[in-house]
C-alpha positions as CSV (number, residue, x, y, z in Angstrom):
1,M,-13.2,23.8,-7.3
2,D,-15.4,26.5,-6.2
3,N,-17.4,25.7,-2.9
4,P,-20.8,26.3,-3.4
5,N,-21.0,27.3,0.2
6,R,-18.6,29.9,0.4
7,R,-19.7,33.4,-0.2
8,N,-18.7,35.1,-3.1
9,P,-16.7,37.9,-2.3
10,K,-17.0,39.5,-6.1
11,A,-20.9,39.5,-5.5
12,Y,-20.2,41.3,-2.0
13,L,-18.1,43.9,-3.6
14,R,-20.5,44.4,-6.5
15,F,-23.4,45.1,-3.8
16,G,-21.3,47.6,-2.0
17,L,-20.4,49.0,-5.1
18,I,-23.8,49.7,-6.3
19,A,-25.0,50.9,-2.8
20,L,-22.1,53.6,-2.7
21,I,-23.6,54.6,-6.3
22,A,-26.9,54.8,-4.9
23,S,-25.7,56.9,-2.1
24,I,-24.0,59.5,-4.3
25,V,-27.2,59.6,-6.7
26,A,-29.5,60.4,-3.7
27,T,-27.2,63.0,-2.2
28,W,-27.1,64.3,-6.0
29,A,-30.7,64.3,-6.0
30,L,-31.2,65.8,-2.6
31,Y,-28.9,68.7,-2.8
32,G,-27.7,68.6,-6.2
33,Q,-30.6,71.2,-7.5
34,P,-30.2,74.3,-5.4
35,D,-32.6,76.0,-7.5
36,S,-35.4,73.5,-7.1
37,P,-36.8,72.9,-4.0
38,T,-37.9,69.7,-5.0
39,P,-36.5,67.0,-7.3
40,N,-37.7,66.5,-10.9
41,T,-40.8,64.6,-10.8
42,E,-41.5,64.2,-14.4
43,A,-43.0,60.7,-15.8
44,S,-40.5,58.1,-16.6
45,D,-40.2,56.7,-19.9
46,L,-41.0,53.1,-18.7
47,S,-43.9,51.8,-16.5
48,P,-43.1,50.4,-13.1
49,V,-44.5,47.0,-14.6
50,T,-42.3,47.2,-17.8
51,S,-39.2,48.3,-15.4
52,L,-39.9,45.4,-13.1
53,L,-39.7,42.9,-15.9
54,L,-36.7,44.8,-17.6
55,I,-34.8,44.5,-14.4
56,L,-35.5,40.5,-14.1
57,V,-34.5,40.1,-17.4
58,L,-31.4,42.1,-16.6
59,L,-31.1,39.7,-13.2
60,L,-31.4,36.5,-15.2
61,L,-28.6,37.6,-17.7
62,S,-26.4,38.3,-14.6
63,A,-27.4,34.6,-13.4
64,F,-26.3,33.7,-16.8
65,F,-23.0,34.9,-16.8
66,S,-22.5,34.1,-12.9
67,M,-23.3,30.3,-13.9
68,A,-20.5,30.6,-17.0
69,E,-17.7,31.7,-14.8
70,S,-18.6,29.3,-11.8
71,A,-19.0,26.3,-14.5
72,L,-16.2,27.2,-16.6
73,T,-13.7,27.4,-13.7
74,S,-15.1,24.3,-12.3
75,I,-14.5,21.7,-15.1
76,R,-11.3,19.5,-15.5
77,H,-8.7,19.7,-18.0
78,S,-9.1,15.6,-18.6
79,W,-12.8,16.2,-19.4
80,V,-12.2,18.7,-21.9
81,R,-9.3,16.3,-23.2
82,M,-12.2,13.7,-23.2
83,L,-14.6,15.5,-25.3
84,T,-11.8,16.6,-27.9
85,E,-11.2,12.7,-28.2
86,Q,-14.9,12.1,-28.8
87,K,-14.9,15.1,-31.3
88,H,-17.4,16.7,-29.4
89,R,-18.2,19.9,-31.5
90,L,-18.1,22.1,-28.4
91,A,-14.7,20.7,-27.5
92,P,-12.6,23.4,-29.5
93,Y,-14.7,26.1,-27.8
94,L,-13.9,24.6,-24.2
95,A,-10.5,24.0,-24.9
96,A,-9.9,27.7,-26.2
97,F,-11.1,28.7,-22.9
98,K,-8.7,26.3,-20.7
99,S,-5.9,28.0,-22.9
100,E,-6.7,31.4,-22.3
101,P,-9.1,31.6,-19.2
102,S,-8.1,35.1,-18.2
103,R,-9.5,36.5,-21.3
104,F,-13.0,34.6,-20.9
105,L,-13.2,35.4,-17.3
106,S,-12.8,39.3,-18.5
107,T,-15.4,38.8,-21.1
108,V,-17.8,37.4,-18.2
109,Q,-16.8,40.3,-16.0
110,V,-17.5,42.9,-18.3
111,G,-20.9,41.2,-18.9
112,L,-21.7,41.1,-15.3
113,N,-20.9,44.7,-14.7
114,I,-22.7,45.7,-17.7
115,V,-25.7,44.0,-16.5
116,A,-25.4,45.2,-12.7
117,F,-25.2,48.9,-14.3
118,L,-28.2,48.8,-16.6
119,A,-30.0,46.9,-13.7
120,S,-29.4,49.7,-11.0
121,A,-30.0,52.3,-13.7
122,V,-33.4,51.1,-14.6
123,A,-34.6,50.8,-11.2
124,A,-33.0,54.3,-10.0
125,T,-34.6,55.9,-13.0
126,N,-37.8,54.3,-13.4
127,L,-38.8,52.7,-10.0
128,A,-37.7,55.6,-7.5
129,E,-40.5,58.2,-8.7
130,P,-43.4,55.7,-8.2
131,L,-41.7,55.0,-4.9
132,H,-41.5,58.5,-4.0
133,T,-45.1,59.1,-4.7
134,L,-45.9,56.5,-2.4
135,L,-44.0,58.1,0.3
136,R,-45.4,61.5,-0.2
137,P,-47.8,61.3,2.9
138,I,-44.8,60.5,5.2
139,E,-42.8,62.9,3.4
140,T,-45.3,65.8,4.3
141,A,-45.6,64.5,7.7
142,I,-42.0,64.8,8.9
143,G,-40.9,67.9,6.4
144,I,-38.2,66.2,4.6
145,N,-37.6,65.4,0.8
146,L,-37.5,61.4,0.9
147,Y,-36.9,61.5,-3.0
148,G,-32.7,60.7,-2.3
149,F,-34.2,58.0,-0.2
150,S,-36.5,56.4,-2.6
151,V,-33.5,56.3,-5.4
152,A,-31.1,54.8,-2.6
153,F,-33.9,52.4,-1.8
154,V,-34.4,51.1,-5.1
155,A,-30.5,50.9,-5.9
156,I,-29.5,48.7,-2.9
157,L,-32.8,46.3,-3.3
158,T,-31.9,45.7,-7.0
159,A,-28.2,45.2,-5.8
160,F,-29.5,42.9,-3.2
161,A,-31.7,41.0,-5.8
162,N,-28.9,40.6,-8.1
163,V,-26.8,39.0,-5.3
164,V,-29.1,36.6,-4.4
165,I,-30.9,36.0,-7.9
166,G,-27.6,36.9,-10.1
167,E,-25.2,35.7,-8.0
168,T,-25.2,33.2,-5.2
169,V,-28.1,30.7,-6.4
170,P,-27.1,30.5,-10.2
171,R,-23.3,29.8,-8.7
172,S,-24.4,27.1,-6.6
173,I,-26.1,25.4,-9.2
174,A,-23.4,25.8,-11.9
175,I,-20.9,24.3,-9.5
176,T,-23.3,21.4,-8.6
177,H,-23.5,21.0,-12.5
178,A,-20.4,22.0,-14.0
179,E,-20.2,20.0,-17.1
180,R,-23.9,20.5,-18.3
181,V,-24.0,24.2,-17.6
182,A,-20.3,24.7,-19.4
183,L,-21.8,23.1,-22.5
184,A,-24.8,25.1,-22.3
185,V,-22.9,28.5,-21.7
186,I,-20.0,28.2,-23.8
187,V,-21.2,29.2,-27.3
188,P,-22.9,32.3,-26.2
189,I,-20.0,33.4,-23.9
190,T,-17.9,32.9,-27.0
191,L,-20.2,34.7,-28.9
192,F,-20.1,37.6,-26.3
193,D,-16.4,37.8,-26.5
194,R,-16.3,38.5,-30.1
195,I,-19.2,41.2,-30.0
196,F,-17.4,43.1,-27.2
197,W,-13.8,42.3,-28.0
198,L,-12.6,45.8,-27.9
199,P,-13.5,46.4,-24.1
200,I,-12.6,42.9,-23.3
201,V,-9.1,43.6,-24.5
202,L,-8.7,46.9,-23.1
203,V,-9.9,45.3,-19.8
204,N,-7.3,42.4,-20.3
205,A,-4.5,45.0,-21.2
206,L,-5.2,47.1,-18.1
207,T,-5.3,44.3,-15.8
208,R,-2.0,42.7,-17.3
209,A,-0.3,46.5,-17.0
210,I,-1.3,46.5,-13.2
211,L,-0.6,43.0,-12.6
212,K,3.0,43.7,-14.1
213,L,3.2,46.8,-12.1
214,F,2.9,44.7,-8.9
215,G,5.2,42.0,-10.2
216,I,2.0,39.6,-10.4
217,Q,1.5,37.2,-13.3
218,M,-1.6,36.8,-15.1
219,M,-3.9,34.1,-13.6
220,R,-3.8,30.1,-14.7
221,L,-6.5,28.0,-14.1
222,A,-6.4,24.2,-13.0
223,P,-3.3,23.9,-11.7
224,I,-1.8,20.3,-11.4
225,V,-3.6,18.9,-8.9
226,S,-1.2,17.9,-6.0
227,E,-0.5,14.6,-4.5
228,E,-2.0,15.5,-1.0
229,E,-5.1,16.7,-2.6
230,L,-5.7,13.3,-4.5
231,R,-4.8,11.6,-1.0
232,V,-7.8,13.6,0.4
233,L,-10.0,13.0,-2.8
234,V,-9.4,9.2,-2.2
235,E,-10.1,9.5,1.7
236,A,-13.5,11.4,0.8
237,G,-14.2,8.9,-1.9
238,E,-13.8,6.0,0.4
239,E,-16.1,7.7,3.3
240,Q,-18.6,8.4,0.6
241,G,-18.8,5.0,-0.3
242,V,-17.7,5.5,-4.1
243,I,-14.0,4.1,-3.3
244,E,-13.7,0.9,-1.9
245,E,-11.0,0.0,0.8
246,Q,-9.2,-2.3,-1.5
247,E,-9.2,0.4,-4.1
248,K,-8.2,2.9,-1.8
249,E,-5.2,0.7,-0.4
250,M,-4.3,0.2,-4.1
251,I,-4.3,3.9,-4.9
252,Q,-2.2,4.9,-1.8
253,S,0.2,2.2,-2.7
254,I,0.5,3.7,-6.3
255,F,1.7,7.1,-4.4
256,E,4.2,5.2,-2.4
257,F,5.5,3.0,-5.4
258,T,7.3,6.3,-6.9
259,D,9.0,7.0,-3.6
260,T,10.3,3.6,-2.9
261,I,13.5,2.3,-3.7
262,A,14.9,-1.2,-4.5
263,R,16.5,-1.8,-1.4
264,E,13.1,-1.3,0.4
265,V,11.4,-4.2,-1.3
266,M,14.6,-6.8,-2.3
267,T,15.1,-10.2,-0.7
268,P,18.2,-9.4,1.2
269,R,21.5,-11.0,0.2
270,V,21.5,-13.5,3.4
271,D,18.2,-15.3,2.1
272,I,19.2,-15.3,-1.8
273,K,18.8,-19.1,-2.8
274,A,21.7,-19.5,-5.3
275,A,23.9,-22.3,-6.9
276,P,27.5,-22.1,-7.3
277,T,28.9,-22.9,-10.7
278,T,30.2,-26.0,-9.5
279,A,26.6,-27.7,-8.6
280,A,25.2,-30.5,-10.5
281,P,22.3,-30.3,-12.6
282,Q,20.5,-32.5,-9.7
283,E,21.5,-30.3,-6.9
284,I,19.9,-26.9,-8.8
285,I,16.5,-29.2,-9.3
286,K,16.6,-30.0,-5.8
287,L,16.9,-26.3,-5.0
288,I,14.0,-25.2,-7.0
289,R,11.8,-27.9,-5.7
290,E,12.7,-26.7,-2.1
291,T,12.3,-22.9,-2.7
292,G,9.7,-22.9,-5.3
293,H,11.6,-20.7,-7.5
294,T,11.7,-21.1,-11.0
295,R,14.9,-18.7,-11.4
296,I,18.1,-19.7,-9.5
297,P,21.0,-16.9,-9.6
298,I,24.4,-18.8,-10.3
299,Y,27.6,-17.5,-8.6
300,E,31.4,-18.1,-9.0
301,G,33.1,-18.2,-5.9
302,S,30.5,-16.1,-4.0
303,L,27.4,-14.0,-4.2
304,D,29.5,-10.9,-4.9
305,N,30.2,-12.6,-8.5
306,I,26.6,-14.0,-10.1
307,I,27.6,-15.0,-13.3
308,G,24.2,-15.5,-14.8
309,I,20.4,-16.8,-14.0
310,I,19.2,-20.5,-14.8
311,H,15.8,-21.2,-15.4
312,A,13.6,-23.9,-14.5
313,K,12.5,-24.8,-18.2
314,D,16.3,-25.1,-19.2
315,L,16.8,-27.7,-16.8
316,L,13.3,-29.5,-17.7
317,R,14.8,-29.7,-21.4
318,Y,18.3,-31.3,-19.8
319,C,15.8,-34.1,-17.8
320,E,13.8,-34.8,-21.0
321,T,16.8,-35.4,-23.4
322,G,19.2,-37.0,-20.7
323,G,22.2,-35.3,-22.5
324,K,25.2,-33.7,-21.5
325,F,25.0,-30.7,-19.3
326,S,26.6,-27.4,-19.8
327,L,25.6,-25.0,-17.4
328,H,27.2,-22.0,-19.1
329,E,25.0,-22.9,-22.2
330,V,21.8,-22.6,-20.3
331,L,22.7,-19.6,-18.2
332,R,20.9,-16.3,-19.0
333,P,22.7,-13.0,-18.3
334,A,22.0,-11.6,-14.9
335,F,20.4,-7.9,-15.0
336,F,22.4,-5.7,-12.2
337,V,21.0,-2.4,-10.8
338,P,22.1,-0.2,-7.8
339,E,20.1,-0.8,-4.6
340,S,19.2,2.7,-4.7
341,K,17.4,2.7,-7.8
342,R,13.4,3.6,-7.5
343,V,11.0,0.6,-7.9
344,V,8.9,3.0,-10.8
345,E,12.2,3.1,-13.2
346,L,13.4,-0.6,-12.3
347,L,9.7,-1.8,-13.1
348,Q,9.9,0.1,-16.5
349,E,13.7,-1.1,-17.3
350,M,12.7,-4.8,-16.2
351,R,9.8,-4.4,-18.8
352,R,12.4,-3.2,-21.5
353,Q,14.9,-6.2,-20.5
354,R,12.2,-8.9,-20.6
355,T,13.0,-10.1,-17.2
356,H,11.6,-11.0,-14.5
357,L,14.6,-10.8,-11.6
358,A,17.3,-8.2,-11.1
359,I,20.4,-8.6,-8.9
360,L,21.0,-5.2,-6.3
361,Q,24.4,-4.0,-5.7
362,D,25.6,-1.9,-3.2
363,E,28.1,1.4,-3.8
364,Y,30.9,-1.4,-3.5
365,G,29.9,-3.5,-6.1
366,G,28.8,-6.4,-3.7
367,T,25.5,-8.1,-3.8
368,S,22.9,-6.6,-1.5
369,G,19.9,-8.6,-2.5
370,L,17.7,-9.4,-5.6
371,V,14.1,-8.2,-6.6
372,T,11.6,-10.2,-8.9
373,L,8.9,-8.5,-11.0
374,E,6.5,-10.2,-8.2
375,D,8.1,-8.1,-5.9
376,L,7.4,-4.5,-7.6
377,V,4.0,-5.5,-8.5
378,E,2.9,-6.7,-4.8
379,E,3.8,-3.2,-4.0
380,I,0.8,-2.1,-5.5
381,V,-1.6,-4.8,-5.4
382,G,-0.6,-6.7,-2.4
383,E,0.7,-9.8,-1.6
384,I,0.5,-12.3,-4.5
385,Q,0.4,-15.7,-2.4
386,D,0.8,-19.0,-4.5
387,E,1.5,-22.6,-3.2
388,Y,5.1,-21.8,-2.1
389,D,4.9,-18.7,-0.5
390,V,4.6,-18.3,3.4
391,E,1.0,-16.8,4.5
392,P,1.3,-13.7,5.8
393,E,-0.4,-14.2,9.2
394,S,2.4,-16.8,9.8
395,R,5.1,-13.5,10.3
396,V,2.7,-12.6,13.3
397,E,1.9,-15.1,16.1
398,T,-0.7,-14.1,18.9
399,L,0.7,-15.6,22.2
400,P,-1.8,-16.2,25.2
401,D,-0.6,-13.3,27.3
402,G,-1.6,-11.0,24.5
403,S,2.1,-10.3,23.3
404,L,3.1,-10.8,19.6
405,L,5.8,-12.8,18.3
406,I,6.8,-11.3,14.9
407,D,9.2,-12.3,12.0
408,A,12.1,-9.9,12.3
409,K,11.9,-9.6,8.6
410,L,8.6,-8.2,8.6
411,H,8.7,-4.5,6.9
412,L,9.3,-1.5,9.0
413,D,6.0,-0.1,8.0
414,D,3.9,-3.0,8.3
415,A,5.3,-3.3,11.8
416,S,4.5,0.4,12.6
417,E,0.8,-0.4,11.5
418,L,0.7,-3.5,13.4
419,L,1.6,-2.1,16.5
420,G,0.1,1.3,16.2
421,V,3.0,3.3,16.5
422,T,5.5,5.3,14.4
423,L,8.9,3.2,13.6
424,E,11.3,5.2,11.3
425,S,15.0,4.4,10.4
426,E,16.8,6.0,7.4
427,E,19.2,2.7,7.8
428,F,16.9,-0.1,8.4
429,D,13.3,-1.1,6.4
430,T,12.9,-4.6,8.6
431,L,11.7,-4.9,12.1
432,G,14.7,-6.9,13.1
433,G,16.9,-4.2,11.6
434,Y,15.2,-1.3,13.5
435,V,15.7,-3.2,16.8
436,F,19.4,-3.7,15.9
437,G,19.8,-0.3,15.2
438,Q,18.4,1.1,18.4
439,L,20.6,-1.7,20.7
440,G,23.5,-0.4,18.7
441,H,25.8,-3.7,19.0
442,Q,25.4,-7.5,18.1
443,P,22.2,-8.3,19.9
444,A,21.8,-11.2,22.4
445,E,18.6,-13.2,22.9
446,G,16.6,-11.0,25.5
447,E,17.8,-7.8,25.0
448,A,15.1,-5.3,24.4
449,V,14.1,-1.6,23.4
450,R,11.1,0.3,24.6
451,V,9.4,2.2,22.0
452,D,5.9,4.0,22.6
453,G,4.4,1.5,25.1
454,W,5.8,-1.5,23.7
455,I,8.9,-3.6,24.7
456,L,10.7,-5.3,21.4
457,R,12.6,-8.1,22.8
458,V,15.0,-10.1,21.0
459,H,13.4,-13.4,20.9
460,A,15.5,-15.6,18.6
461,I,18.6,-15.2,16.9
462,E,19.9,-17.2,13.9
463,G,23.6,-16.6,13.4
464,H,24.1,-12.8,13.6
465,R,20.6,-12.2,12.6
466,I,17.5,-11.6,14.8
467,R,15.3,-14.2,13.8
468,T,12.1,-13.0,15.8
469,V,11.1,-10.0,18.0
470,L,8.7,-10.5,20.8
471,A,6.5,-7.4,21.5
472,T,4.9,-7.0,24.6
473,R,2.7,-3.8,25.5
474,V,3.4,-2.3,28.6
475,A,1.0,-0.1,31.0
476,E,3.1,2.3,31.9
477,E,5.9,4.5,30.3
478,P,9.1,4.2,32.3
479,P,10.1,7.5,34.8
480,P,11.4,10.3,32.7
481,N,14.7,10.3,34.4
482,S,15.4,6.6,34.3
483,D,18.0,4.8,31.7
484,A,15.5,3.1,29.8
485,A,13.4,6.2,29.2
486,V,16.5,8.0,28.1
487,E,17.9,5.1,25.8
488,G,15.1,3.2,25.1
489,V,17.0,-0.3,26.0
490,I,16.4,-2.4,28.6
491,K,18.9,-4.5,29.8
């Protein structure tokens, strides 16, 4: 979209062109008639007042074409589509402009140049002589013919008026009210295009030939808006109060959603709550009560061999009837996907499959984790808490000395935001995994790494996993040549 505060190079180019023409005309007026010591001073066909009114009308026409150009190039494709869906009577004309913008812009440029030429011609032929008459006393006093100066002055003044009245002001108005102006000008512009179709076709043909000569394609208006441009618009909308902070976060989550893979949002294998095929109904019911999960994976032998999913509702039927329970009869098929699958594709597949749980597999076919439909939705709308979920605040505990005790399963992006630093890793998605990767070996309690003013210390270990990390801010960075600075590891 054009910026109303940005200078229009076409307007100033037109101003310079008219000034050049005026200078040529002035030179011809002074020296082009050697046999006549003074220029032709016959009365003009139009009176000065009539000429001024005609020039004003031409300036208004220039303003119309300028408004049309700025408004039509500023309207959005989405707005035109909306008008088309609403069957607005002007929608076909606007759609025609969007489908062939170069032709309509040639129409506008032809109109602008015709008007600018006529305005300068009227001014030079009808106002130069009255001005020359006013300057006669000065001309007599200095002994220099001022007719050429009169022609140049009138032409340049007309060009300046055209830049202000016919270009800058109307463009600013059109950009501010692009949609209203576009609706007002599209029919006259279309009519002008049909009347002057021959010169417009010639201009377009010549333009294409020149562009083809230099290997340049014809202009295409309103390209697809990039993600970065949309992000900037969202930020600006929040700053201006048009978009709430929660709305901004949700929009940003949608952008990130398309780049997220299932492994980044999964419940890892070590945290999967599953039951073996040998489990009794009472054991599965107990697991459901303890976890609050309504779907429990059932495996045979190990988690790498999940054979299905059992739903709590199926067990309720068993409890109601009290009959013989057959696990294989109530098992629902498991939905397997690779852990590298993009979540936007996974969401679509889960909707098609009408399943709420997907088992993720690594490249070797082993179970790496699971993803629920709730996990995917939370990536857009944020955490959805129910009575069984752990409160997000419990993942971070602020200690009296100001240090932070952090759940090692906290996602690396959330940890980066919490600490105000950039924690990046291609192999790990959690804070615990990041610390493990920095250490490079099986961690022991008390080992730590230094990252951008923070010491991340292994606080507690469960089995071979880091359970909690103690983050302590340090006032000063280590000396540049120290081992801590080089390796980032504190023994």
